[in-house]
N, C-alpha and C positions, 0 to 999 in steps of 0.2 A: 692777667688779671684785668678785669674792668672796673672803672671806678663810676658806675652807674647807679649809686645809692644802693639800692637792693642787690643788684648782681654784684657789687664791689662785696658784700658781706657773704655772699654764697660762695665767692672764690677764695675769700680770706682763710677760712677755715682748712683748705688744702694745704696752706703754705704755714699758717700760724692761728693757733686758737683764739678767738677774740682779739 
């Protein structure tokens, strides 16, 4: 997962919703 703001939120749903 990337913690680059938007990219972070785009990758989060893959593991956990919100």
